[in-house]
C-alpha positions in Angstrom: 68.4 105.2 79.8 65.1 104.7 81.7 64.0 104.4 85.2 62.2 101.2 86.2 60.6 100.0 89.4 62.3 100.4 92.8 64.2 103.4 91.4 66.5 101.3 89.3 67.8 102.5 86.1 67.9 100.5 82.8 71.3 101.4 81.4 71.8 100.5 77.6 74.8 98.3 77.1 75.2 97.2 80.7 77.5 94.2 81.1 76.1 90.9 82.0 77.2 90.7 85.6 74.9 88.6 87.8 73.0 90.8 90.3 74.0 94.1 88.7 71.6 97.0 89.0 71.8 100.8 88.6 70.1 103.5 90.5 70.3 107.1 91.7 71.4 108.3 95.2 68.5 107.9 97.6 69.4 109.7 100.8 72.2 110.2 103.3 72.1 106.4 104.1 74.1 106.1 100.9 77.0 108.2 102.1 79.1 105.5 103.7 78.9 103.2 100.6 79.7 106.0 98.2 82.7 107.2 100.3 83.9 103.5 100.4 83.9 103.4 96.6 85.6 106.8 96.2 88.4 105.9 98.5 88.8 102.4 97.3 89.1 103.6 93.7 91.5 106.4 94.7 93.8 104.0 96.7 93.8 101.6 93.7 95.0 104.4 91.4 97.6 105.7 93.8 95.7 109.0 94.5 96.0 110.8 97.8 93.0 112.6 99.0 90.7 110.5 101.3 87.0 111.4 101.5 84.9 111.3 104.6 81.1 111.0 105.1 81.2 114.6 106.4 83.1 115.8 103.3 80.5 114.1 101.0 77.6 115.5 102.9 79.0 119.0 102.6 79.5 118.5 98.9 75.9 117.3 98.4 74.5 120.3 100.4 76.5 123.0 98.6 77.5 121.9 95.1 76.1 124.3 92.5 73.6 122.9 89.9 73.7 119.4 91.4 70.6 117.4 92.4 71.9 114.2 93.9 68.7 112.3 93.2 69.1 112.8 89.5 72.8 113.7 88.9 74.3 110.5 90.3 74.6 106.9 89.2 75.4 104.0 91.5 76.1 100.5 90.3 75.3 97.7 92.7 76.1 94.0 92.5 74.0 91.9 94.9 73.0 95.1 96.7 76.6 96.3 97.3 77.6 99.6 95.7 80.7 98.9 93.5 80.8 102.0 91.3 79.8 105.7 91.6 79.4 108.5 89.0 78.2 112.0 89.4 77.9 115.2 87.4 77.0 118.9 87.7 77.5 122.1 85.7 79.0 125.5 86.4 79.3 128.7 84.4 82.8 130.2 83.9 83.1 133.9 84.4 82.8 135.2 80.9 83.2 131.7 79.4 81.6 128.4 78.8 79.1 126.2 80.5 81.1 123.3 81.9 79.3 120.0 82.5 81.7 118.0 84.5 81.5 114.4 85.6 83.6 112.1 87.7 83.7 108.3 88.1 84.9 105.8 90.7 85.0 102.0 90.5 86.3 99.5 93.0 89.3 97.6 91.5 87.6 94.1 91.8 85.0 95.2 89.2 87.2 96.9 86.7 87.6 95.6 83.1 84.1 94.0 83.1 82.4 96.7 81.0 81.0 99.0 83.8 83.3 101.9 83.0 82.1 102.9 79.5 78.4 102.5 80.3 78.6 104.7 83.3 80.7 107.1 81.5 78.1 107.4 78.7 75.3 107.7 81.2 76.9 110.8 82.7 77.6 112.3 79.3 73.9 111.9 78.5 73.0 113.8 81.7 75.3 116.7 80.6 74.0 116.7 77.0 70.3 116.9 78.2 71.1 119.8 80.5 72.4 121.9 77.6 68.8 122.6 76.4 68.4 125.0 79.3 71.4 127.2 78.4 71.6 130.1 76.0 72.4 128.8 72.5 75.0 131.4 71.9 77.2 130.3 74.8 79.3 127.2 74.3 78.8 124.2 76.5 81.5 121.5 77.0 81.8 118.2 78.9 84.7 118.1 81.2 86.3 115.3 83.3 89.7 115.2 85.1 92.0 112.2 85.0 95.3 111.5 86.8 98.1 110.0 84.8 97.8 106.9 87.2 94.3 106.3 86.0 95.4 104.7 82.7 92.2 102.9 81.9 90.1 106.0 82.5 92.5 108.1 80.5 92.1 105.7 77.5 88.4 105.8 77.8 88.2 109.6 77.9 90.4 109.8 74.8 88.5 107.3 72.9 85.3 109.2 73.7 86.7 112.3 71.9 87.8 114.3 74.8 91.0 116.5 74.4 93.4 117.8 77.0 92.8 121.4 77.8 94.9 122.0 81.0 97.5 120.2 83.1 98.0 120.3 86.8 101.0 119.1 88.7 101.0 117.5 92.2 104.3 118.5 93.9 105.8 117.5 97.2 108.8 118.5 99.3 110.6 116.8 102.2 110.7 118.6 105.4 113.9 117.1 106.7 116.1 120.1 106.1 116.4 123.6 107.7 113.9 125.9 106.0 115.6 129.2 105.2 114.1 132.5 106.4 112.4 134.8 104.0 111.4 138.2 105.5 108.3 139.9 104.2 108.5 143.4 102.7 108.4 146.4 105.0 104.9 147.2 106.2 103.5 143.7 105.6 103.0 141.2 108.5 101.4 137.8 109.2 98.6 137.8 111.7 96.7 134.9 113.2 93.5 134.2 111.3 90.6 135.0 113.7 86.9 134.6 112.9 86.4 138.4 112.3 89.0 138.1 109.6 87.4 135.3 107.7 85.2 137.5 105.3 88.2 139.6 104.3 90.4 136.5 103.7 87.6 134.9 101.6 87.1 138.1 99.6 90.9 138.5 98.9 91.2 134.8 97.8 88.3 135.2 95.3 89.9 138.4 93.9 93.3 136.8 93.5 91.8 133.6 91.9 89.8 135.5 89.3 93.0 135.5 87.3 93.2 131.7 87.2 92.1 129.3 84.4 88.4 128.3 84.7 87.5 130.7 87.4 83.8 130.6 88.3 82.1 133.2 90.7 81.3 131.5 93.9 77.7 130.5 94.2 75.3 131.3 97.1 76.4 129.4 100.2 80.1 129.0 99.0 81.5 131.0 101.9 79.6 128.9 104.5 80.7 125.7 102.7 84.3 126.9 102.8 84.2 127.6 106.5 82.6 124.2 107.2 85.1 122.2 105.4 87.1 119.7 107.4 90.3 121.0 105.7 89.6 124.7 106.5 92.1 124.9 109.4 92.6 128.6 110.3 95.1 127.8 113.0 97.5 126.8 110.2 96.9 129.6 107.8 99.5 132.1 106.9 97.8 135.3 106.0 99.7 138.5 105.2 98.2 141.9 105.8 99.1 145.6 105.4 96.9 147.8 107.6 93.3 146.4 107.1 94.1 144.9 103.7 94.7 141.2 103.1 97.7 141.0 100.8 98.2 137.3 100.2 97.8 133.9 101.9 98.7 130.2 102.1 95.8 128.2 103.6 97.7 125.2 105.1 96.0 122.1 106.2 96.7 118.6 107.4 94.5 115.7 106.2 94.6 113.3 109.1 92.4 110.7 107.4 94.7 110.7 104.3 97.8 110.5 106.4 96.4 107.5 108.4 95.4 105.7 105.1 98.8 106.2 103.5 100.9 105.9 106.8 102.7 109.2 106.4 102.9 112.7 107.9 102.1 115.2 105.2 100.8 118.8 105.3 99.5 120.9 102.5 100.4 124.4 101.3 97.4 125.3 99.2 95.4 128.3 98.1 98.6 130.2 97.5 97.6 133.6 96.3 98.7 137.2 96.4 96.6 140.1 95.3 97.6 142.0 92.2 99.0 145.2 93.8 101.4 143.2 95.9 102.7 140.7 93.5 106.4 140.3 92.5 107.6 141.4 95.9 108.5 138.0 97.3 105.4 137.7 99.4 104.3 134.3 98.1 107.8 132.9 98.7 108.0 134.2 102.2 104.5 132.8 103.1 105.4 129.4 101.6 108.6 129.2 103.6 106.8 130.2 106.8 104.3 127.5 106.0 106.9 124.8 105.6 108.4 125.7 109.0 104.9 125.6 110.6 104.3 122.2 109.1 107.7 121.0 110.4 106.6 122.2 113.9 103.4 120.2 113.5 105.5 117.0 113.1 105.0 116.7 109.4 107.8 115.1 107.3 106.7 116.3 103.9 104.6 119.1 102.3 102.5 119.0 99.1 100.6 121.2 96.7 98.9 121.2 93.3 99.8 123.8 90.7 98.3 124.7 87.3 101.3 123.9 85.0 100.4 126.7 82.6 99.9 129.3 85.3 101.2 132.6 83.9 102.3 134.0 87.2 105.3 131.6 87.3 104.0 129.6 90.2 105.5 126.3 89.1 109.0 127.9 88.9 108.6 129.4 92.4 107.6 126.1 94.0 110.6 124.4 92.4 112.8 127.1 93.8 111.6 126.4 97.3 112.2 122.7 97.0 109.0 121.2 95.6 109.3 118.5 92.9 106.7 117.2 90.5 105.3 113.7 91.4 102.1 113.4 89.2 100.1 115.1 86.5 96.4 115.5 86.3 94.7 116.6 83.1 91.5 118.4 82.5 89.8 117.0 79.4 86.9 118.6 77.4 84.6 117.8 74.7 82.3 120.3 72.9 78.5 119.8 73.2 
């Protein structure tokens, strides 16, 4: 792959599509076109989350080991962006270097040969970056694919990737009466105030260190978290004992997604309890409180995503409080 005049890439094996060119991201003027491709691709594949320009800008400012002007690939036809790929790398705590890449293609341009060449281009980016890592630490390529992305899944498997982890999207209707679930004695839920945010962040990081693929947060991660559109402290359910955060459910409502799909859904995410307080019914109580809160916000359903192999029994707990599986997403990896 080479770069020619006008910042265009020459991509080996590119399909013979009239007016097709490839290039990197240039500047923030590309944001709307990239967001349009991401959302158009997700809608075509029946995926939920809708990106905004503000979301993308925050990602570009804070994603670790990611330089947009070199780690992205945009395909244009007649000057219109029709496909977008990006990649970056992270280091797992005590584990591998993970070179991850993601791909989005508008449905009108699928099946014409763009998918494999853009996929290979991002693989090459990841492969080249390995030279900068210690030789005694494994490096892998990683990409995530939903079961509704059938063409992408076939491409990933044909390229030699293997499934390493499964995640389940679950949802629950909110048309019933949510049962009460009292917290243990000495534990209470308090409103999340700005002076509490550092303690909530630290407790969340501590709890999630037990999860598959955990990476220590990079510099600026806390600021990014607070700046995210879906960080909505007024909806959080955070349990305390004294000055200690015990556990949390960081609920949010994605208005853009609800508008795109014509529904009223809230999310119960970042469900976590710190080790000393596990197995006491705290997560269950916080989830049920969250469901009642979302009902009060006018939502008609709740959703979450869970690691299907989570050893804490999270999947079973979510089923017990009424969530049901609706879709699987798989993390695929290939050694470098």
